[in-house]
C-alpha angles and dihedrals in degrees: 000000000000116000122235110212134166117231129188128204130188127200118208112240097024130099094221144081132210128207128182137167126251106227097170118040120067107240092346121138110221123202130192125230091203112122093226133140095216136094115221106195108187119182131177134208088233117069144059127290116296117271094036097272092156095229110144127223126237120249088256091055093047089056089064106272127133113300113230111166107183119212128204093275092054095250122140112244119227117277131174124230132158126261128197096254139009118332135314130195112203122192093333114179130182135175126204117205091342092308117113109244100169122023109164113009113170125157143113143215114211136187110300096017132122109196124197118208110207133175140108120310106274095028090118105259097135088042089059090054090052091050088055091051093046094242091117121036115209124225095237142359137057139284112203119191133187093243140000092249099044116156116223120187122202125202107194130208093262119057096221114191136156106260095198094059127086119246092253091048091050092051090044091051085076088069095050092137092052091046091051089053091051092049094050091047089054091051092048092051090051090051089050091059091054096044101063093125100042101077093181094052092042088054092053091046092051090050090052093045089053091049093049091046086053091053091045090055092048095055093039092237093170089065096056095094092044093050091049091048092052095043099049096065090045088058093044100257121135129212089260089063093061092092099035116114117248090232090065093066128083123248091264092056091045088055089054089054092050091047092049093051088054095050093046084071090062095226129200093220133022122210118192123188113197092325093174096059110127092000120129122230094268092050093048091047091049091050090051092055096041092052093047088060093054119095096204116106114251140205112199128194107194143143091203101107094188090052092050091048091053097046115027131091095177135028124209114193121199111205125168089342096307125103127219126190127221124182117229134033130311096281088050091051092052090051096045094047092053091048091048093050090048091052092044091049090052091048093046093052093047092050092048089052090053090047091051090050093050093045091049087053094051092047091048100043102034116115095012137089093290097051087126091065089049089052091051090049092052090051089054089048091052091050095051095049093049112116093253096054107029115103113217120221105257111253119231126172115245109243124189117199114246125199131187114261113277119237135159112310116252130240122277094260111065102164137003129190121184136176089346115183116170141147146127130270092346095312104120118212096178130024124190088332124166138188137169120203118191134192110289095024115133102194125194114202110202134172140117124301110278094025092113104262096135090039089058091055093051087052091051091050092048093244090124129030119227119247087225138357131027135292109182138164121223121271105229119079097324107168112171126204111193126200111193125198095254094038089140092067091067096061117111106250096206094057128087124243091253093046091052093059094040091056090045094053109021090169094053121107114251089231089058093047092049091046091053093048087051091052086055090049097256103135136158114338093002087073090066095048115118115247092238088065095053125107119242091258092050091050091051091051091048092049090052094049089052090050091053092055093057115099113236143151093203122043119199117188131184113196093326096172098059111121092004120129118226100262087053090051089051094050087051092048092052093048095047091045091058094040111118097202130070126285130202110189134178113198144146093206106107096186090054092046090053089055101049114020122092091174135034127208116190118201098220131157093348089305135107101232109200121214103188095213147054126292095275088053089051090056091051093051100037102073095196094048091043091054093048090050092049088050090051091050091047092051091047091056090051089051091055089049091052090044088059093049091046091063089071087054093065109122114264093239090055093046091051093048094048091048092051093050091047094054091045093052091046093051092049092049090050093049092051089049092048094051093044088052094045096049093044091063091047097047103041 
């Protein structure tokens, strides 16, 4: 029996992964040398369980029925079947180092959908993407795909490209297999020209040429140039960019190259893991519009709430290893979750009151002449507390508000910039620019990458001296707390999480430190982990917690939300919102800026253009930004319309199953309510 086994290959310098199935060798892991950004997961009805576990199927399973190989703990091991559209995960579970990471993961992405995965850092969102690609194999559950040869493209967090290649060479690298075929065909044809007198050699060369031509036709090698020519304008590249080196482009443009390489593969499903990291506003907005024009279904892991609002038609939350699905975008998810929790809380309290009444009745009537009524009441209790009827108390994380340490208020003038001219090597970033920041101002500095935003912060901090003009902080009680982009790199690796905050704020109460760590999801033993063992996201959260314990009258933040999960962003927003001093922040996170800024400064054409209002006011006053925002809203409305239509495209089998389950649940609920009402009349 041939073994079906998923294998994963990575190629250095490319932001993609490939996975394929070994249909031939027993227990042999097969890789592919193709430079492709797709995952081709092929499974067969005949074969052993994925991963080479050696568990044999029953005769019924070998005949093509569902594979459910039970282990010693009674779990169902992962199996692969097909589904009408997209991908579905059913009851997927995974443990990491003996600790459960995923317990009950069930969700799907269908044709026309863009699904956003949300949850704490470390909740298992990226792991779920890797389960879909086949890079990680779960301990239990099923992964159902629309076809055995489904292509899954994976855009990772880092847009890795080869800087020494030209743009066209980088796009063409996707077709490495095809290019190798072309190169060998050219070599064979040259050998044929020199082998006119050696008939035996010529015959072998002709056979090889025929074989290569067959391969070239199979991979459609002749369409490579045409596909690249069509893709480049869609990504914003011109014909003049063909021979430009990749290294000469900004991070936003390199992201376009990586995305183009993936889409050239014509995938059936697109997975995106934090695609907006390190992109400026223009690049993020371009990415939103570009992705909206693609027909391929998508799964997006992102902590950019505005990005999720603009793109997603469905949100899947992972919380304590269990997933919940909400239709709509991120804002819809927040509203629906709150409404669901409120309804569940009411239902829980109502059920608890009924249980208290029944238990009191059992206690009062047992052992007497009305013991029959007590027995009936106990039966009703048993029915209510059964798994199918019992209502769990809604879980909500305990959150304690946290504020920056209070100190004496500063003077009215916090920062003054006048006649600023500054740049490097003759390239001016600012020319005769000016700005005045006063106490209570919370200033958002926006602009494209390379405009000089971070340079401006360094000038304010005195880390650089202006070529001309003045950049001066106020004179009375100005105490600056600076959060740099790579703040996590300055943490001491040998210290624990708790020690890091204790040293940062020796006068702070231990209860306050632990409360703050809890707000950033450091609880229990995780407080005693050494910094060197923390993940990138955990280090980012710890660095921000340390920043929030430092006394200051002026906060200067450079991209503070990079690598933060949404709950950590919300904690920062709350603290900055209640901060009584002044704030100067550089950020590309539009949702964050809308929450905290009361003034927007745009770095534009070497000037500091002052919009004396919040981010919404900036959108009103900035014509280009307002038009982009209106376009996004119009497209979002169109997405919601399509989403409504998409409900009718659900496969008939799925519709029938959902309808049956709904009817069953409704009948069971009515029966419980009926019995409760009936018995209540008898017993009272």
